[in-house]
Each structure stands twice: as C-alpha cells, then as structure tokens.
C-alpha positions as CSV (number, residue, x, y, z in Angstrom):
1,M,55.7,-166.5,181.2
2,K,55.2,-164.2,178.3
3,K,58.5,-165.1,176.9
4,K,58.1,-168.9,177.2
5,T,54.8,-168.4,175.5
6,L,56.0,-166.2,172.6
7,G,58.7,-168.9,172.0
8,L,55.7,-171.2,171.8
9,L,54.0,-169.1,169.4
10,A,56.9,-169.0,167.1
11,A,57.3,-172.9,166.9
12,V,53.0,-173.2,166.5
13,L,53.3,-170.6,164.0
14,S,56.8,-171.0,162.5
15,V,57.1,-166.8,162.9
16,C,60.1,-167.2,160.3
17,M,57.8,-167.8,157.4
18,L,56.8,-163.9,157.3
19,A,60.6,-163.2,158.0
20,G,61.7,-164.9,155.0
21,C,63.6,-167.3,156.2
22,G,61.4,-170.5,156.0
23,A,59.7,-170.4,152.7
24,K,61.1,-171.1,149.0
25,D,59.4,-168.8,146.9
26,T,58.8,-170.5,143.7
27,G,56.9,-167.6,142.0
28,D,53.6,-169.6,141.9
29,G,52.4,-169.1,145.4
30,T,53.9,-172.8,146.4
31,G,57.0,-171.8,148.8
32,T,58.2,-174.7,151.4
33,S,57.7,-173.1,154.6
34,T,56.8,-175.9,157.1
35,G,54.9,-174.0,159.6
36,T,51.4,-174.5,161.2
37,G,47.6,-173.6,160.2
38,T,44.6,-173.4,161.7
39,E,41.9,-176.3,161.1
40,S,41.5,-177.7,157.8
41,T,38.5,-179.1,156.3
42,A,38.2,-183.0,157.0
43,L,40.2,-184.8,153.6
44,K,36.4,-187.0,153.9
45,D,34.7,-183.7,152.9
46,M,37.0,-182.6,150.4
47,D,37.7,-183.5,146.8
48,V,41.5,-183.9,147.5
49,D,42.7,-184.2,143.7
50,K,40.9,-181.2,142.9
51,Y,43.3,-179.4,145.0
52,V,46.4,-181.4,145.4
53,T,48.5,-183.8,143.5
54,L,50.8,-185.8,145.6
55,G,54.2,-186.5,143.8
56,E,56.7,-188.9,145.4
57,Y,57.3,-188.7,149.1
58,K,59.2,-192.0,150.2
59,G,62.8,-192.5,149.4
60,L,63.9,-188.8,148.1
61,A,67.5,-187.6,148.7
62,A,68.2,-185.4,152.0
63,S,71.3,-183.7,151.9
64,V,73.3,-183.2,155.1
65,D,76.8,-182.8,156.4
66,T,78.8,-185.6,158.4
67,V,79.0,-185.1,161.9
68,E,82.1,-183.9,163.1
69,V,83.3,-181.8,166.4
70,D,85.8,-179.5,165.8
71,E,88.4,-179.3,168.6
72,D,88.5,-175.4,168.2
73,E,84.5,-175.4,168.6
74,W,85.3,-177.8,171.9
75,D,87.8,-175.8,173.3
76,T,85.6,-172.4,172.8
77,L,82.8,-174.2,174.8
78,V,84.6,-175.4,177.6
79,N,86.3,-171.7,177.5
80,N,82.4,-170.3,177.4
81,V,81.2,-172.1,180.2
82,Y,84.3,-171.4,182.1
83,Y,83.8,-167.7,181.8
84,G,80.2,-167.5,182.2
85,N,80.7,-169.3,185.7
86,I,83.5,-167.3,187.4
87,T,82.8,-166.1,191.1
88,A,84.5,-165.1,193.7
89,E,85.4,-168.7,195.0
90,N,86.9,-169.6,191.3
91,G,88.5,-166.2,189.7
92,G,85.9,-163.7,189.2
93,I,86.8,-159.9,190.2
94,M,84.7,-159.4,193.6
95,D,87.2,-157.0,195.2
96,R,86.9,-153.9,193.4
97,A,84.1,-151.2,192.2
98,V,83.7,-151.2,188.4
99,E,85.2,-149.2,186.1
100,T,85.1,-148.3,182.6
101,G,85.9,-151.0,180.3
102,D,85.0,-154.0,182.4
103,T,82.3,-156.5,181.4
104,V,79.9,-156.9,184.2
105,N,77.1,-159.6,185.0
106,I,73.9,-158.3,186.1
107,D,70.4,-159.2,186.8
108,Y,68.0,-155.9,186.2
109,E,64.3,-154.9,186.3
110,G,63.1,-151.5,184.6
111,K,59.8,-150.4,186.1
112,K,57.5,-147.4,184.9
113,D,55.0,-146.1,187.4
114,D,56.4,-149.1,189.6
115,V,55.5,-151.6,187.2
116,A,57.7,-153.5,185.5
117,F,57.5,-153.2,181.6
118,D,58.3,-155.8,178.7
119,G,61.8,-156.0,177.7
120,G,63.1,-154.5,180.7
121,T,64.2,-157.4,182.8
122,A,66.8,-160.1,183.0
123,Q,69.2,-162.7,184.9
124,G,72.7,-162.9,184.0
125,Y,73.1,-160.4,181.3
126,D,77.0,-159.5,180.7
127,L,77.1,-155.9,179.7
128,T,80.4,-154.0,178.9
129,I,80.4,-150.5,180.4
130,G,80.8,-147.9,178.0
131,S,79.7,-150.1,175.1
132,G,76.5,-147.8,174.6
133,S,74.3,-151.0,174.7
134,F,71.7,-149.3,176.9
135,I,70.1,-146.0,177.6
136,A,72.1,-143.2,178.5
137,G,72.7,-143.3,181.8
138,F,72.3,-147.3,182.7
139,E,76.0,-147.9,182.2
140,D,77.6,-145.3,184.0
141,G,75.2,-145.6,186.5
142,L,77.5,-148.8,187.5
143,I,80.6,-147.3,187.5
144,G,81.5,-147.8,191.3
145,V,79.2,-150.2,192.3
146,M,80.6,-153.2,193.9
147,P,80.0,-156.6,193.2
148,G,76.9,-158.1,195.2
149,E,75.8,-154.4,195.7
150,T,72.4,-153.6,194.2
151,V,71.3,-150.2,192.8
152,D,68.6,-148.3,191.5
153,L,68.8,-146.5,188.4
154,D,66.4,-143.3,188.1
155,L,66.3,-143.1,184.2
156,T,64.6,-141.7,181.3
157,F,63.9,-143.1,177.7
158,P,65.1,-140.8,174.9
159,E,62.1,-139.1,173.2
160,N,62.6,-140.8,169.9
161,Y,62.9,-144.6,171.4
162,G,61.1,-146.9,169.4
163,N,58.4,-148.2,171.9
164,E,55.9,-145.1,171.8
165,D,54.9,-146.3,175.7
166,L,58.3,-145.3,176.6
167,A,59.9,-142.7,174.4
168,G,60.7,-140.0,177.2
169,Q,59.3,-141.7,180.0
170,A,61.1,-141.5,183.3
171,V,61.6,-145.5,184.6
172,V,63.8,-147.0,187.6
173,F,66.3,-150.0,186.8
174,T,67.0,-151.9,189.9
175,V,70.3,-153.6,188.8
176,T,72.2,-156.6,190.8
177,L,75.8,-156.4,189.8
178,K,76.8,-160.2,190.5
179,G,80.5,-159.9,189.3
180,I,83.4,-158.3,187.0
181,S,84.7,-160.7,184.3
182,Q,88.3,-161.4,184.8
183,T,90.3,-160.8,181.7
184,D,93.3,-162.8,183.1
185,V,91.6,-165.6,183.9
186,P,93.1,-168.4,185.9
187,E,93.9,-171.7,184.9
188,L,90.8,-174.1,184.5
189,T,91.0,-176.0,187.8
190,D,89.5,-179.7,189.3
191,E,88.0,-177.2,191.6
192,F,86.1,-175.0,189.1
193,V,84.7,-178.0,187.3
194,Q,83.3,-179.5,190.3
195,S,81.6,-176.4,191.2
196,V,79.9,-176.5,187.5
197,S,79.4,-179.9,186.6
198,D,77.3,-182.7,188.2
199,T,79.5,-185.6,186.9
200,S,82.6,-184.4,186.4
201,K,85.7,-183.9,188.7
202,T,88.5,-183.4,187.0
203,V,89.5,-181.1,184.0
204,E,90.1,-184.3,181.5
205,E,86.6,-185.8,182.6
206,Y,85.0,-182.2,182.1
207,K,86.7,-181.6,178.4
208,K,84.9,-185.2,177.4
209,E,81.5,-184.3,179.0
210,I,82.2,-181.1,177.1
211,K,82.6,-182.9,173.7
212,K,80.2,-185.4,174.4
213,S,77.2,-182.6,174.6
214,L,78.9,-181.4,171.4
215,K,78.3,-184.3,169.8
216,K,74.8,-185.0,170.9
217,T,73.9,-181.1,169.4
218,S,75.6,-182.3,165.9
219,K,73.5,-185.2,165.7
220,E,70.3,-183.0,166.7
221,N,71.6,-180.6,164.3
222,R,71.8,-183.7,161.5
223,Q,69.0,-185.0,161.9
224,N,66.9,-181.6,161.8
225,T,68.6,-180.9,158.7
226,I,67.5,-184.1,157.0
227,K,64.0,-183.4,158.3
228,E,64.0,-180.3,156.9
229,N,65.2,-181.2,153.4
230,A,63.6,-184.0,153.1
231,W,60.0,-182.2,153.6
232,K,61.1,-179.5,151.3
233,A,61.6,-182.4,148.6
234,V,58.1,-183.5,149.3
235,L,56.6,-180.2,149.0
236,E,58.7,-179.6,145.4
237,N,57.1,-183.1,143.9
238,T,53.7,-181.4,145.5
239,T,51.5,-179.4,143.0
240,M,48.7,-177.4,144.0
241,N,45.5,-177.2,141.7
242,K,43.7,-175.0,143.5
243,Y,43.1,-173.8,147.0
244,P,40.5,-175.0,149.3
245,K,39.2,-171.2,150.2
246,K,37.8,-171.9,153.7
247,D,41.1,-173.2,154.5
248,L,43.1,-170.7,153.2
249,M,41.0,-167.9,154.4
250,N,41.3,-169.3,158.3
251,M,44.9,-169.3,158.0
252,I,45.2,-166.1,156.4
253,S,43.0,-165.0,159.9
254,S,45.1,-167.1,161.9
255,I,48.7,-166.1,161.3
256,K,47.4,-162.0,161.4
257,T,45.5,-162.7,164.6
258,Q,48.9,-164.3,166.2
259,Y,51.3,-161.5,165.1
260,K,49.0,-159.3,166.6
261,N,48.9,-161.3,169.3
262,M,52.7,-161.2,169.9
263,A,52.2,-157.2,169.4
264,S,50.4,-157.0,172.5
265,Y,52.7,-159.0,174.5
266,Y,55.1,-156.3,173.3
267,N,52.9,-153.5,174.2
268,L,53.2,-152.2,170.8
269,D,51.1,-150.9,168.2
270,F,50.6,-153.2,165.6
271,A,52.0,-151.1,163.2
272,D,55.4,-150.4,165.2
273,F,55.8,-154.0,166.0
274,L,55.9,-154.5,162.4
275,K,58.7,-151.7,162.0
276,Q,61.0,-152.8,164.5
277,Y,60.7,-156.6,164.9
278,M,60.0,-157.7,161.4
279,N,61.4,-154.4,159.4
280,M,58.3,-154.5,157.1
281,D,54.7,-151.8,156.9
282,E,51.6,-153.7,157.0
283,E,50.9,-154.1,153.0
284,T,54.1,-155.8,152.9
285,F,53.0,-158.1,156.3
286,N,49.4,-158.4,154.5
287,S,51.5,-160.0,151.2
288,K,53.5,-161.9,153.0
289,A,50.9,-163.6,155.2
290,I,48.2,-164.5,152.3
291,Q,51.9,-166.2,150.5
292,A,52.7,-168.0,154.2
293,A,48.8,-169.2,154.4
294,K,49.0,-170.9,150.6
295,D,52.4,-172.4,152.2
296,Q,51.0,-173.6,155.2
297,V,47.9,-175.2,153.4
298,K,50.1,-176.9,151.0
299,A,52.1,-178.4,153.5
300,N,48.4,-179.3,155.9
301,L,47.2,-181.5,152.4
302,A,50.7,-183.0,151.7
303,A,50.6,-184.0,155.2
304,D,47.3,-185.3,155.4
305,L,47.6,-187.2,151.9
306,I,51.0,-188.9,153.3
307,I,49.3,-189.9,156.6
308,E,46.2,-191.8,154.3
309,K,48.4,-193.2,151.9
310,A,51.8,-194.6,154.0
311,K,49.0,-195.4,156.8
312,I,51.0,-192.9,159.3
313,D,50.0,-193.4,162.9
314,V,48.6,-190.1,164.1
315,S,46.3,-191.7,166.9
316,D,45.4,-190.2,170.0
317,K,48.0,-191.5,171.7
318,T,50.8,-190.8,169.9
319,L,49.9,-187.1,169.2
320,E,49.6,-187.3,173.3
321,K,53.3,-188.0,173.0
322,K,54.1,-185.1,170.6
323,Y,52.5,-182.6,172.9
324,K,54.5,-183.8,175.9
325,E,57.5,-183.3,173.9
326,Y,56.6,-179.4,173.1
327,A,55.6,-179.2,176.9
328,K,58.8,-180.0,178.2
329,A,61.5,-178.4,175.3
330,Y,59.1,-175.2,176.2
331,G,59.4,-175.5,179.7
332,Y,55.8,-176.5,180.6
333,E,55.0,-178.4,183.6
334,D,52.7,-180.7,181.7
335,V,50.3,-181.0,178.4
336,D,47.6,-179.3,180.3
337,A,49.8,-176.1,181.0
338,L,51.2,-176.1,177.2
339,K,47.5,-176.0,176.2
340,K,46.3,-173.5,178.3
341,A,49.2,-170.8,177.4
342,L,48.0,-171.7,173.5
343,E,44.5,-171.2,174.6
344,D,45.2,-168.1,176.5
345,A,47.0,-167.0,173.0
346,G,44.0,-168.3,170.8
347,N,45.6,-170.6,169.0
348,L,45.1,-173.9,170.6
349,E,43.3,-175.3,167.4
350,N,46.5,-175.4,165.7
351,L,48.4,-177.7,167.9
352,E,47.0,-180.7,166.7
353,K,47.7,-179.7,163.1
354,T,51.3,-178.9,163.9
355,A,51.7,-182.4,165.9
356,R,50.5,-184.3,162.6
357,L,52.9,-182.4,160.2
358,D,55.6,-182.8,162.9
359,I,55.0,-186.6,162.8
360,V,54.7,-186.9,159.0
361,E,58.1,-184.9,158.0
362,D,59.5,-187.4,161.0
363,W,58.3,-190.3,158.8
364,V,59.8,-188.8,155.6
365,A,62.8,-188.1,157.0
366,D,63.2,-191.9,158.0
367,N,62.1,-192.7,154.9
368,C,64.6,-190.6,152.7
369,K,67.8,-191.2,151.2
370,Q,70.7,-189.5,152.8
371,V,73.6,-188.0,150.9
372,K,76.2,-186.2,151.7
373,S,76.0,-182.2,151.3
374,T,77.8,-180.2,148.7
375,S,78.2,-176.8,148.1
376,S,75.1,-176.5,145.8
377,D,72.9,-178.7,148.0
378,S,71.5,-175.0,149.9
379,S,69.3,-174.5,147.0
380,E,69.4,-178.2,145.3
381,S,68.1,-180.4,148.4
382,G,65.9,-183.3,147.5
383,S,67.7,-183.8,144.4
384,N,65.3,-186.7,143.4
385,S,62.4,-184.3,143.5
386,T,60.9,-183.5,139.9
387,G,60.5,-180.0,140.2
388,S,56.9,-180.2,139.9
389,T,55.7,-176.7,141.9
390,G,53.1,-175.3,139.3
391,S,50.1,-173.9,141.5
392,T,47.3,-171.8,140.3
393,E,45.8,-168.8,142.1
394,S,42.3,-169.8,141.9
395,T,40.2,-170.8,145.2
396,K,37.2,-172.0,146.3
C-alpha cells in the first residue's frame, strides 16, 4: 500500500519538478513544470489579467518522432519475457544448489525486531550472487540453497548505512529461492508460449503479440510527447505579471508537506531523505520548492484561463472519468479508494486541480500542429511560441 500511495503522490505532486527533470529554468521564475498544486483562488474572485497574460494556446507546433518498432527491440522484449518466466517446467535450473555467479530469482522480507521495515521486501527479484548488491552476508547466505527452499538470514546492517533506523541493527531476511536463471537457455517453444500468454499458442503468434504490445507502447509514448511539448509551448507563451500571494504560499506549503510525508513513508528524517533520495540539503530544497511553486501557479492559472476561453468541459462527470483513469493506473479498486489514499496522505485537495490540468493538456495536444522531431527539438519544442516568459518576482 505504501509503494502504491507513493506512486500516486508522485503523480499528483509531480515529484520530478524538484529533481530538475520537469522544469525549464528561464531565469525569471517561470519554468515549465506541469505538476499539480493546492486549491487556488477562484477566477471569479481574481483580476486575472493583473497576474497572468495568456498568449497563443491553440494550433502551436509540437515536435514528435514517428512511431517505429525496432526489430532488435522486439527480439529483446521477447527474450526478456522468456528469461523472466523460466521455471523447472520450461528450462530453468531447479536441480542444483546456488553457486557464486548464478543469477537467482527470489522473494524476500526483512524484519527488525519481528517487524517488517520499509524497503526490505520484494517479490521476483533477480540477484546475481557475488555482485555485492546487498549487505554483507545476504548473497553468501544463499550459496548452497536449493530452488524452492526458504531460508532465514540473520544479518546486521553496516554502521554507516544511510538509514539511521537500520544502521548497525540486527535484522532477519526471510528469502525464498524461486529458481536459478539458465545461461544456456533452450529454444523458445510453443509450450513455453502457452505457459506465459493468454492468447498466443505458437512462437509466431507470440512474436506478433509482443510486436503489437510494442506498437501500442510506442503510440502512447508518442502521444505523451505531443502532450508535453504542446503544453510547454503554451507556457512559453504565457507571461506571469505577478503571483497571487495566497496561491503561491499554499503551493509552497503543499510541496513541502508532501515531501515530508514521503520521508515518513521511508522512516527517514527529512534531512536524510533529501540527502539520500534527492541529493540536496534543506536550503537547496526550499529554494527549489519556491521555484516549483511558481511554476505550478503559472500552469494552473494558464489552465484555468484556457478552460474559460475555450469552454472546455470540466464538469463533475468529466472529472470523475479522469479519477477513474487514475484509480485504474495506480491499482486502486475504485475512485473512493483512491481518494481515501490521498486523504490519508494529506493530498486530496490536489486531485481536482490535477484532473483539470490534465484535461486542458489533452485539449491543447488535440489542437496542436504536430511536426517531425529534429535533433534540436529537445530545446526548441513549441516553435510557434513567442518566447514570452517574462515574469516579475512580486506577489500579492
């Protein structure tokens, strides 16, 4: 549940805007991150033109690559699925004990004082014995174990381990060895295909199934690229004159709260969380949080203005459809379960704003001009934009 909630928080909050992977820094406090934010001042209560000037938003150019499925990529995916599903019945090594150099597939759970700790549990993990990927004693403790066996490993985390709650602590890992990967894998057969596919019966059918899946993924990636680049062009055409103080302060508070919630999920002090997962100190985090908040206030205001001017449908029915998409994507039973998870994480108020922004981005993408990507498009997407990204630093 925690991992699922973290994934949802990341999507609703757009975590990457603090990690530097979503915002284009224009040097004026108006980057192009597209995360979400807390409740903003209603348009009817705001002199919008005082804060933001919306430029062109329809028919902007968005660069995108053509959809192609590389034959090597196809073969690689087929092989990856094959290797990942090797069992005693279809070619995996099940008749000898683990040796150094083997790649084994394991399920494991780590406990401290008989309580499972965060980050210490996984299923279907591929581990190469002797790689040094785990703490001392873990990999050595699997040497001599037979596939199908379960063992308890009494280990101690190193004193300098990054998580203070685990550093120097005695723990027990319960590990089930599911199998040893075969290095000399037998030929892909119809029998294997039938063991991993619900629709394909033969190798040729299976390859066609994989190719169809790759094409679907490529099309989805293409649409996401169009959506990202079209929205980037909109924000490049949007000028912030000043920031509504209430919105900006709420946004900064929301961002800080959500990252602190994430730290608590990992049972880490906030400063340690920033160091381990964000590679920054609190001073740097605070600076980036302010910038990210400015980025988001700009995106939210631009979205609200486009909704108003283009008369985009953001009715309860349309929003509910988006919520259902989110619930399905993040593995929740229904929308109520999704809302409960966000409420528990203190982030429910962001859901509607997220959906509204998502709907606007979809509309902008549907109404853009798609142009073939070139080598310079990574920095020049939205070539119809005026480059108007000016902004003052004042708030009110």
